[in-house]
Backbone bond lengths (Angstrom), bond angles and torsions (degrees), N, CA, C in turn:
res aa  C-N    CA-C-N  psi(-1)  N-CA   C-N-CA  omega(-1)  CA-C   N-CA-C  phi
1 M - - - 1.472 - - 1.522 112.40 -
2 G 1.337 116.87 -25.53 1.445 120.00 178.55 1.514 112.21 70.41
3 G 1.349 115.83 -165.52 1.454 120.73 177.76 1.510 112.31 58.25
4 L 1.321 115.71 -129.34 1.456 122.10 -175.65 1.517 112.05 -58.69
5 Y 1.333 118.36 -42.62 1.450 121.64 -175.54 1.525 112.10 -69.33
6 A 1.334 117.35 -19.96 1.459 120.66 -179.08 1.524 112.39 -79.20
7 D 1.307 118.35 -14.00 1.467 122.20 -178.21 1.520 109.27 -124.96
8 P 1.330 118.20 100.54 1.471 120.20 -176.30 1.520 113.39 -62.22
9 V 1.325 117.77 -29.76 1.459 119.81 179.74 1.528 110.07 -65.22
10 L 1.331 116.84 -47.73 1.466 120.06 179.76 1.521 110.84 -64.35
11 Y 1.335 116.24 -41.77 1.466 120.12 178.78 1.527 110.27 -58.91
12 D 1.325 116.64 -45.54 1.466 120.43 -177.26 1.520 111.40 -67.11
13 I 1.324 116.87 -38.83 1.468 119.95 177.48 1.529 110.24 -60.62
14 L 1.325 116.51 -45.58 1.463 120.49 -172.61 1.518 112.69 -71.96
15 Y 1.335 117.67 -37.25 1.466 119.51 -169.72 1.525 115.65 -108.20
16 T 1.324 118.85 -7.32 1.465 118.97 178.35 1.524 113.46 -66.27
17 P 1.346 120.06 -39.15 1.474 118.63 177.61 1.536 111.09 -55.62
18 G 1.312 115.97 131.63 1.463 120.46 -179.25 1.508 114.78 91.17
19 T 1.333 117.91 -7.59 1.468 120.12 -177.80 1.522 111.53 -63.66
20 A 1.321 117.70 -40.29 1.469 120.41 -178.69 1.525 111.14 -60.15
21 A 1.324 117.82 -38.80 1.464 120.68 178.47 1.520 110.90 -66.65
22 E 1.342 117.87 -36.13 1.456 120.71 176.83 1.529 110.92 -66.94
23 V 1.321 116.67 -37.83 1.464 119.81 176.60 1.527 110.07 -66.91
24 D 1.328 117.53 -34.97 1.475 120.59 173.10 1.536 109.68 -54.28
25 A 1.333 116.33 -46.13 1.466 120.89 -179.01 1.534 110.41 -64.14
26 L 1.326 117.18 -42.60 1.461 120.00 178.30 1.523 111.25 -62.29
27 E 1.310 117.02 -38.34 1.467 120.38 177.46 1.528 110.97 -63.83
28 R 1.327 117.10 -40.42 1.466 119.52 178.05 1.529 110.45 -63.07
29 I 1.326 115.90 -42.09 1.461 119.78 179.47 1.519 110.69 -65.09
30 E 1.322 116.58 -45.19 1.466 119.91 178.62 1.529 111.33 -58.21
31 K 1.311 116.44 -45.06 1.465 120.71 -178.36 1.520 111.53 -65.33
32 R 1.344 116.72 -37.95 1.460 120.41 -175.58 1.529 112.57 -73.58
33 Y 1.313 117.32 -36.76 1.465 119.34 -167.52 1.530 115.21 -115.96
34 T 1.323 118.64 -4.20 1.458 120.29 -176.55 1.518 110.96 -93.53
35 E 1.320 115.37 134.22 1.459 120.22 175.74 1.528 109.68 -63.07
36 H 1.335 116.71 148.21 1.468 121.77 -175.70 1.524 111.46 -56.94
37 A 1.331 116.64 -38.46 1.465 119.90 -175.72 1.528 112.01 -62.96
38 L 1.342 116.72 -29.68 1.454 119.88 -178.42 1.525 112.26 -83.46
39 K 1.320 117.33 -9.56 1.451 119.50 -178.83 1.528 111.91 -79.32
40 E 1.328 117.21 -22.00 1.449 120.51 -178.27 1.523 110.48 -74.97
41 N 1.334 115.94 134.20 1.465 121.83 176.35 1.523 111.13 52.87
42 R 1.315 116.97 41.22 1.451 121.01 -170.54 1.529 112.19 -75.71
43 M 1.308 114.81 149.23 1.457 122.40 175.09 1.516 109.30 -124.09
44 W 1.328 116.64 128.17 1.447 122.03 174.66 1.518 109.08 -89.15
45 F 1.336 115.79 138.03 1.462 121.81 -174.04 1.519 108.77 -130.83
46 E 1.357 116.51 131.27 1.459 120.03 -177.92 1.525 111.60 -127.38
47 P 1.330 118.02 109.31 1.468 120.18 167.60 1.535 109.84 -67.28
48 A 1.334 116.11 145.82 1.462 121.40 -179.23 1.527 110.49 54.69
49 C 1.334 116.00 53.71 1.470 121.60 -171.15 1.521 113.45 -75.99
50 G 1.342 118.57 -12.20 1.461 120.01 178.62 1.512 112.23 58.02
51 T 1.325 116.65 -129.38 1.469 121.53 -177.70 1.522 112.60 -80.00
52 G 1.326 117.71 0.03 1.464 121.10 176.74 1.515 114.27 78.67
53 R 1.335 117.84 23.90 1.462 119.21 -175.12 1.532 112.57 -64.32
54 Y 1.333 117.61 -39.17 1.473 119.68 176.28 1.523 110.80 -68.40
55 L 1.318 116.75 -41.90 1.461 120.94 -178.59 1.520 110.83 -64.75
56 R 1.324 117.89 -34.70 1.471 120.48 177.69 1.523 110.80 -61.84
57 V 1.328 116.21 -45.39 1.463 119.62 -179.69 1.530 110.08 -65.96
58 A 1.339 116.47 -45.26 1.468 119.71 -179.92 1.520 111.24 -61.33
59 Q 1.320 116.76 -41.93 1.462 119.87 179.00 1.529 110.76 -64.64
60 G 1.319 116.69 -38.46 1.454 120.27 177.88 1.517 113.07 -64.02
61 R 1.336 116.02 -17.83 1.468 120.69 178.23 1.531 111.65 -101.05
62 G 1.323 116.56 14.56 1.454 120.37 170.77 1.512 116.91 97.32
63 R 1.326 117.84 6.01 1.465 119.09 -179.29 1.525 111.53 -92.78
64 R 1.308 115.21 147.36 1.456 119.86 166.24 1.527 107.73 -74.25
65 V 1.316 117.22 145.22 1.459 119.81 -174.95 1.524 110.33 -136.87
66 A 1.332 114.65 153.85 1.465 122.25 174.49 1.525 107.66 -155.71
67 G 1.323 116.26 160.01 1.454 119.82 178.79 1.508 111.02 -175.32
68 F 1.327 114.68 177.20 1.456 119.71 176.72 1.516 110.18 -146.83
69 D 1.320 114.92 161.49 1.453 122.29 176.00 1.520 107.50 -153.55
70 R 1.321 116.89 155.17 1.461 119.39 -179.94 1.524 112.71 -87.86
71 D 1.344 117.47 -9.06 1.452 121.42 -177.10 1.531 110.12 -101.00
72 E 1.325 116.67 117.32 1.462 120.67 -175.94 1.526 111.86 -65.86
73 G 1.337 118.18 -33.56 1.448 120.61 178.64 1.523 112.37 -64.06
74 Q 1.329 116.27 -43.83 1.467 120.51 176.94 1.529 110.66 -62.76
75 L 1.337 116.54 -42.48 1.467 120.36 179.62 1.522 111.64 -63.20
76 A 1.330 116.74 -43.36 1.462 119.95 -179.96 1.526 110.45 -59.54
77 Y 1.334 116.12 -41.34 1.463 120.39 176.99 1.524 110.31 -61.64
78 A 1.341 116.70 -45.67 1.467 121.06 -179.22 1.520 111.47 -63.11
79 R 1.327 117.61 -42.87 1.469 121.01 -177.68 1.525 111.84 -61.74
80 K 1.327 117.03 -35.74 1.460 120.53 -179.04 1.519 112.26 -68.89
81 R 1.324 116.81 -23.29 1.463 120.41 -172.48 1.524 114.17 -110.85
82 L 1.317 116.50 -2.20 1.460 120.26 176.98 1.524 109.94 -111.34
83 K 1.313 115.60 136.27 1.458 120.79 178.87 1.523 108.76 -94.77
84 C 1.333 115.62 77.47 1.458 120.57 178.97 1.519 108.26 -149.29
85 P 1.338 118.26 161.37 1.463 120.19 178.94 1.519 111.41 -57.59
86 P 1.337 117.66 144.57 1.466 120.07 179.61 1.525 113.39 -54.18
87 K 1.346 117.46 -30.95 1.456 120.96 -178.70 1.527 112.32 -63.85
88 N 1.338 116.96 -20.68 1.465 120.07 -177.61 1.527 113.22 -75.00
89 L 1.324 117.28 -11.80 1.459 122.14 177.33 1.522 107.48 -127.81
90 F 1.332 116.54 111.12 1.456 119.35 -173.81 1.527 110.78 -131.51
91 K 1.331 114.96 160.95 1.459 121.28 -177.53 1.514 109.95 -88.57
92 A 1.342 116.37 128.30 1.469 121.10 178.65 1.516 109.02 -169.06
93 D 1.332 114.54 166.27 1.456 123.38 177.19 1.522 109.08 -101.30
94 M 1.323 118.28 155.80 1.464 121.15 -175.69 1.528 113.80 -68.51
95 V 1.321 118.79 -15.49 1.465 119.75 176.67 1.524 111.90 -112.86
96 D 1.325 117.19 11.16 1.456 120.21 -179.01 1.522 109.30 -154.90
97 F 1.343 116.07 72.77 1.456 118.74 -174.83 1.521 114.73 -131.02
98 C 1.332 118.40 -6.00 1.466 119.94 -177.68 1.524 111.94 -59.97
99 Q 1.321 116.66 -46.65 1.463 119.26 -179.07 1.523 111.60 -65.03
100 A 1.323 116.66 -39.15 1.457 119.91 178.00 1.524 110.59 -65.51
101 F 1.320 117.57 -36.94 1.462 121.47 176.21 1.524 109.83 -61.56
102 Q 1.326 117.10 -46.32 1.456 120.96 179.23 1.526 111.66 -63.99
103 A 1.335 116.55 -40.29 1.461 120.41 -179.84 1.527 111.96 -68.46
104 S 1.334 116.89 -23.61 1.462 120.29 -179.97 1.514 112.20 -70.30
105 E 1.330 117.14 -14.72 1.463 124.01 -178.49 1.517 113.22 68.67
106 L 1.342 116.81 17.01 1.457 119.07 168.31 1.518 108.24 -63.36
107 P 1.318 119.18 143.74 1.472 120.34 179.20 1.523 110.83 -59.21
108 P 1.328 118.91 140.64 1.465 121.60 178.39 1.528 110.97 -55.00
109 H 1.320 116.18 134.77 1.465 122.97 176.77 1.533 112.40 58.77
110 A 1.336 116.67 29.87 1.468 119.76 -178.91 1.524 113.42 -68.92
111 P 1.344 119.51 -42.24 1.471 118.33 -177.27 1.534 111.85 -67.65
112 T 1.311 115.34 133.33 1.460 120.75 -179.00 1.531 113.10 -107.92
113 F 1.340 116.51 -12.11 1.460 121.46 -177.66 1.514 106.74 -151.49
114 A 1.325 117.54 130.17 1.460 121.46 -178.42 1.519 110.22 -128.50
115 F 1.313 116.23 155.41 1.454 121.06 179.17 1.525 109.35 -149.77
116 N 1.327 114.80 151.15 1.460 122.35 -177.43 1.527 106.62 -144.21
117 P 1.339 117.74 89.07 1.474 120.88 -169.79 1.520 113.89 -87.86
118 V 1.313 114.75 179.31 1.473 127.66 170.05 1.524 113.95 43.42
119 N 1.334 116.25 47.52 1.467 121.72 173.73 1.524 114.49 63.27
120 S 1.317 117.52 20.38 1.474 119.22 178.90 1.520 111.37 -59.15
121 L 1.336 117.29 -38.37 1.458 120.08 -179.42 1.529 111.22 -60.87
122 R 1.318 117.30 -30.45 1.461 121.10 -175.74 1.527 113.11 -70.77
123 H 1.321 117.72 -8.26 1.467 119.60 172.36 1.523 111.04 -69.60
124 L 1.335 117.99 -18.93 1.460 120.11 174.51 1.530 108.47 -70.00
125 P 1.333 118.62 146.37 1.465 120.46 -166.22 1.517 116.90 -86.66
126 S 1.347 119.41 -7.89 1.464 118.59 -171.64 1.524 110.83 -160.24
127 D 1.338 115.03 165.90 1.464 120.29 173.59 1.519 110.67 -60.05
128 A 1.339 116.96 -39.21 1.469 120.66 -179.90 1.525 110.77 -60.88
129 A 1.331 117.22 -38.02 1.460 120.73 177.58 1.524 110.59 -67.14
130 Y 1.343 116.83 -38.40 1.465 119.74 174.83 1.531 110.54 -58.56
131 V 1.321 116.26 -46.97 1.462 121.14 -178.21 1.525 110.53 -60.14
132 E 1.325 117.16 -44.66 1.462 120.52 179.47 1.528 111.04 -63.90
133 H 1.320 116.38 -39.06 1.467 119.81 177.07 1.523 110.92 -59.80
134 F 1.329 117.13 -47.37 1.461 120.17 179.42 1.534 111.52 -64.41
135 R 1.322 116.81 -36.58 1.461 120.02 178.43 1.531 110.58 -60.51
136 Q 1.317 115.91 -43.36 1.462 118.67 -179.51 1.525 111.75 -73.25
137 M 1.318 117.23 -34.64 1.467 119.16 175.27 1.525 110.90 -60.09
138 S 1.324 116.80 -40.31 1.465 120.25 178.66 1.524 111.54 -64.24
139 Q 1.320 117.65 -26.65 1.463 120.92 179.98 1.523 112.71 -77.31
140 V 1.348 117.56 -32.05 1.468 118.95 -174.55 1.525 113.18 -98.63
141 M 1.344 118.08 -20.51 1.454 120.77 -176.70 1.520 111.83 -86.04
142 A 1.338 115.99 162.54 1.454 120.90 172.96 1.527 109.25 -60.23
143 P 1.323 118.54 143.88 1.468 120.99 -178.96 1.525 111.52 -54.74
144 G 1.325 116.03 129.22 1.458 120.85 177.59 1.515 114.72 74.49
145 A 1.331 117.78 14.47 1.463 120.87 -177.77 1.528 111.29 -68.58
146 L 1.325 115.27 155.49 1.460 121.30 176.02 1.521 110.73 -83.94
147 Y 1.333 114.75 145.64 1.456 122.42 174.88 1.521 106.60 -133.19
148 V 1.333 117.10 124.14 1.455 122.65 -175.56 1.527 108.27 -112.67
149 V 1.328 116.34 120.53 1.460 122.21 -174.14 1.525 109.25 -116.36
150 G 1.316 116.83 124.74 1.460 121.52 177.41 1.515 110.79 -88.24
151 L 1.347 117.10 116.86 1.463 121.57 -173.76 1.519 112.04 -134.54
152 S 1.329 114.74 146.43 1.462 121.22 164.72 1.520 107.27 -100.23
153 M 1.323 116.57 113.85 1.456 121.08 179.00 1.534 110.21 -77.97
154 T 1.319 115.72 147.13 1.460 121.08 -178.91 1.528 110.45 -97.43
155 D 1.317 116.51 132.33 1.464 122.32 172.46 1.527 107.21 -103.95
156 Y 1.328 117.51 102.59 1.462 121.12 -174.94 1.533 112.64 -69.79
157 D 1.320 117.22 -11.82 1.461 120.57 176.02 1.530 111.79 -89.33
158 W 1.310 116.65 -3.97 1.463 120.28 -175.77 1.525 108.21 -143.14
159 L 1.334 115.63 73.69 1.462 122.30 -175.21 1.524 110.48 -107.27
160 F 1.317 116.39 129.88 1.460 121.27 175.21 1.530 108.29 -159.04
161 D 1.324 115.93 154.65 1.460 120.69 176.73 1.529 109.36 -72.93
162 E 1.344 115.18 147.61 1.457 120.59 -178.62 1.519 110.27 -130.62
163 E 1.329 115.09 165.07 1.462 121.71 177.80 1.512 109.21 -139.56
164 D 1.322 116.51 143.44 1.462 120.94 -179.11 1.522 108.57 -144.17
165 I 1.327 116.38 155.78 1.464 122.04 178.13 1.526 108.86 -129.76
166 W 1.334 116.01 132.57 1.457 123.03 175.48 1.525 107.78 -119.40
167 E 1.318 116.08 138.73 1.462 120.76 178.70 1.515 109.47 -140.11
168 A 1.336 115.88 141.56 1.461 120.86 175.77 1.520 108.51 -161.78
169 A 1.324 115.77 160.05 1.459 120.80 179.63 1.519 109.50 -140.47
170 R 1.324 114.54 151.17 1.469 121.55 173.19 1.524 106.65 -142.57
171 G 1.320 116.01 114.73 1.452 119.05 -175.24 1.521 109.67 60.94
172 P 1.344 117.68 -133.35 1.469 120.35 -177.91 1.526 114.07 -85.21
173 C 1.330 117.31 2.50 1.468 120.66 -176.66 1.524 110.61 -101.17
174 R 1.323 116.38 124.48 1.470 121.60 176.46 1.516 109.05 -117.81
175 V 1.348 115.20 132.75 1.454 121.45 -177.53 1.527 108.73 -120.19
176 T 1.323 116.34 130.79 1.464 122.61 176.23 1.519 107.96 -126.04
177 Q 1.328 115.83 130.65 1.458 120.65 178.59 1.522 109.46 -121.42
178 L 1.317 115.91 120.75 1.461 122.45 171.28 1.526 107.21 -98.81
179 V 1.334 116.14 121.31 1.458 120.93 -174.89 1.516 109.97 -119.63
180 N 1.317 116.38 130.84 1.463 122.36 172.53 1.518 109.26 -112.24
181 Y 1.322 115.97 131.01 1.464 122.59 178.50 1.529 108.03 -108.28
182 L 1.318 117.03 113.20 1.458 122.43 -178.81 1.520 108.86 -93.74
183 A 1.316 116.71 119.29 1.465 122.92 -170.48 1.525 112.00 -65.84
184 P 1.330 116.61 155.11 1.469 121.17 172.87 1.535 110.67 -58.06
185 E 1.330 115.65 157.71 1.460 121.74 -179.87 1.521 109.48 -120.88
186 P 1.342 117.92 95.73 1.471 120.91 -178.04 1.526 111.97 -54.22
187 G 1.338 115.25 140.92 1.453 120.57 178.44 1.509 114.57 84.40
188 T 1.339 117.39 2.18 1.458 122.09 178.44 1.525 109.60 -122.81
189 K 1.336 115.66 -179.56 1.464 120.24 176.05 1.523 111.89 -66.42
190 R 1.334 116.15 -14.22 1.458 120.75 178.92 1.530 111.45 -100.42
191 A 1.314 116.76 23.54 1.467 120.26 -177.74 1.521 112.03 -61.49
192 R 1.323 117.00 -29.65 1.470 120.18 179.83 1.536 110.92 -125.77
193 R 1.315 115.15 35.01 1.464 121.06 179.12 1.524 110.04 -125.71
194 E 1.315 116.01 125.37 1.458 121.91 169.55 1.526 107.13 -106.57
195 T 1.327 117.23 124.24 1.459 120.82 179.80 1.525 109.79 -94.44
196 V 1.320 115.36 130.58 1.465 122.12 178.81 1.523 108.33 -107.81
197 V 1.328 116.31 122.66 1.460 122.25 179.04 1.527 107.71 -114.13
198 S 1.326 115.63 121.79 1.467 121.25 -174.24 1.528 110.43 -115.30
199 H 1.328 115.78 131.81 1.466 121.94 170.87 1.520 107.78 -119.93
200 L 1.326 115.86 117.70 1.456 122.74 -174.39 1.529 109.59 -107.19
201 T 1.324 116.06 130.78 1.466 121.98 174.01 1.520 108.31 -116.98
202 V 1.318 116.85 123.17 1.468 122.49 -177.34 1.523 108.62 -118.76
203 N 1.325 115.66 120.67 1.462 121.58 177.92 1.521 109.84 -109.73
204 R 1.340 114.81 119.65 1.460 122.71 176.61 1.527 108.04 -126.19
205 P 1.334 117.71 167.54 1.473 118.80 177.85 1.520 112.99 -55.26
206 G 1.341 117.67 -28.16 1.458 120.80 -179.18 1.508 114.69 -81.64
207 G 1.335 117.27 -5.80 1.460 119.10 179.32 1.510 113.19 138.18
208 E 1.322 116.24 -169.60 1.462 123.32 -176.65 1.520 109.69 -114.30
209 E 1.366 115.58 137.60 1.453 122.02 177.96 1.520 109.56 -126.13
210 H 1.341 116.07 154.83 1.460 121.76 179.52 1.533 109.24 -130.42
211 F 1.348 115.34 138.65 1.453 121.26 179.95 1.529 109.08 -135.73
212 D 1.320 116.69 132.27 1.460 121.85 178.94 1.527 110.05 -117.20
213 S 1.319 116.12 143.90 1.455 121.13 176.35 1.523 108.92 -157.53
214 S 1.335 116.42 164.33 1.466 120.95 175.45 1.511 109.57 -152.06
215 Y 1.323 115.60 155.23 1.459 121.80 178.46 1.522 108.77 -159.64
216 D 1.330 115.95 164.38 1.462 121.99 179.62 1.523 110.83 -104.01
217 L 1.327 115.56 147.89 1.456 123.13 172.01 1.525 108.67 -119.32
218 H 1.338 116.18 136.19 1.462 121.53 177.38 1.529 109.37 -74.17
219 C 1.314 116.96 140.31 1.465 122.11 -174.57 1.523 111.75 -107.37
220 C 1.329 115.26 144.38 1.468 122.88 172.67 1.514 109.20 -141.47
221 N 1.323 116.51 139.66 1.454 118.60 163.09 1.536 108.05 -93.49
222 I 1.301 117.23 -179.06 1.462 119.77 -175.59 1.528 111.86 -59.15
223 S 1.330 117.48 -43.48 1.464 120.81 -178.46 1.526 111.28 -64.33
224 Q 1.324 117.01 -43.59 1.462 120.22 178.65 1.519 111.14 -63.99
225 W 1.316 116.07 -40.25 1.458 120.95 179.04 1.522 111.71 -62.87
226 R 1.324 117.32 -45.02 1.457 120.26 -179.81 1.536 111.08 -65.84
227 R 1.338 117.36 -33.80 1.473 119.71 176.52 1.525 110.94 -65.62
228 V 1.318 116.51 -38.11 1.475 119.77 176.23 1.530 110.11 -60.32
229 L 1.322 116.45 -46.33 1.466 120.00 -179.45 1.525 111.24 -61.31
230 K 1.322 116.19 -40.23 1.464 119.69 179.14 1.521 110.97 -64.34
231 R 1.330 117.10 -44.34 1.465 120.88 178.49 1.531 110.95 -61.38
232 A 1.306 116.59 -33.25 1.463 121.15 -177.15 1.525 112.57 -87.57
233 S 1.338 117.47 1.59 1.473 122.16 -176.94 1.526 111.38 57.10
234 V 1.332 115.08 39.94 1.456 122.75 178.22 1.521 108.81 -108.93
235 Q 1.318 117.13 136.00 1.460 121.70 -176.91 1.527 110.81 -90.20
236 W 1.336 116.43 120.65 1.457 119.34 172.25 1.520 108.82 -71.46
237 V 1.341 116.76 131.65 1.462 122.14 -178.13 1.515 111.37 -105.23
238 D 1.346 117.08 -50.04 1.458 120.00 -177.49 1.528 109.12 -171.67
239 S 1.319 115.33 167.28 1.462 122.88 170.12 1.521 107.48 -116.82
240 C 1.332 116.83 139.08 1.458 121.29 -176.37 1.520 110.43 -131.02
241 D 1.338 115.10 155.44 1.457 119.84 176.84 1.529 109.63 -81.41
242 G 1.323 116.01 -175.51 1.453 120.52 -176.53 1.514 114.55 -64.51
243 L 1.334 117.16 -17.34 1.464 121.39 177.49 1.530 112.25 -92.06
244 G 1.334 116.32 -4.93 1.456 120.00 -178.99 1.510 113.70 91.04
245 N 1.334 117.82 14.02 1.463 121.69 -179.93 1.525 110.24 -94.72
246 P 1.339 118.01 142.08 1.472 121.22 -178.53 1.520 112.29 -58.14
247 L 1.337 115.99 141.65 1.462 121.94 -177.30 1.521 113.94 -92.93
248 G 1.327 117.53 -18.97 1.451 117.96 -171.11 1.515 109.76 68.04
249 E 1.337 117.09 -130.23 1.459 121.38 -179.11 1.531 113.21 -92.65
250 R 1.308 117.71 0.91 1.458 120.08 -178.58 1.523 111.35 -73.57
251 V 1.326 115.69 153.15 1.461 123.01 173.13 1.518 107.79 -126.02
252 L 1.327 116.60 125.85 1.463 121.74 -177.74 1.528 110.75 -104.86
253 P 1.337 117.16 165.04 1.462 119.26 175.67 1.526 112.88 -58.15
254 Y 1.336 116.23 -29.12 1.469 121.36 174.92 1.523 107.58 -146.89
255 Q 1.322 117.21 135.07 1.459 120.42 -177.19 1.528 110.50 -149.99
256 W 1.333 114.89 162.16 1.453 122.08 174.27 1.528 108.64 -92.64
257 E 1.330 116.97 123.96 1.457 122.19 174.88 1.523 108.34 -100.74
258 V 1.328 116.03 120.74 1.468 122.03 -175.92 1.530 108.75 -101.99
259 V 1.316 116.18 121.92 1.463 121.08 179.98 1.521 109.43 -129.47
260 R 1.348 114.74 157.04 1.465 120.11 175.47 1.512 107.96 -113.04
261 L 1.321 115.55 125.34 1.452 120.86 -175.31 1.525 111.64 -73.87
262 S 1.315 116.17 154.09 1.451 121.93 -178.99 1.527 109.65 -58.94
263 S 1.320 115.81 141.14 1.474 121.42 -178.68 1.522 112.46 -106.28
264 D 1.355 117.37 8.96 1.469 118.82 -175.18 1.516 112.84 -115.37
265 T 1.362 116.58 19.19 1.459 119.33 177.61 1.499 110.97 -99.89
């Protein structure tokens, strides 16, 4: 994808602020929905962990952590900042990670709680890829473990392009990201594709740099999402807001989807 994702330092600067509050929400969800037996000696597991910002906070609060990412640069950054065995952070793709998990020598079914925030799952290209991802998660996680997925649901009756700005600084480096979200186009090949266009401005003492990139995210509304879970034999548990509180029947621009993985694999 290039741009922000190609530089783990810039990515970590821009997105680390607010991570502790998101981990607070994950802790509330874990406490509310996890069986007591799974709370003992628990391990948090993150597919597509990037720079490991969530895992760093979780580890600082006493949890064992593990994760994977397909980008070696992001993993190298995470390994330097996490105090865990190298095997706990391994290179893999979200639809092809079982063998890498086994090769890492992590104990079978060690992770007891998993999470996939900020639309990371939507980088997968199709419902079939979602199903395969859940199938493999059920193979590596503890039986009946919770998996919390952060998603923006699509309302196909209310489609429009959007724009957002993110800003953060660390020391003398300031990063600004202007993001445009191009809505799906019903009746076309882009009916379930949201295109994200990113313009990054980086200010350092040596000057200003600009980086552009774009990528697609797969779209689901609530009905499509629930059909994916059914196909994957995954139990929907609840939907929660950004603080980890149950939503009831509401749908937010971004929410935590809580599912329980199959226990018979």
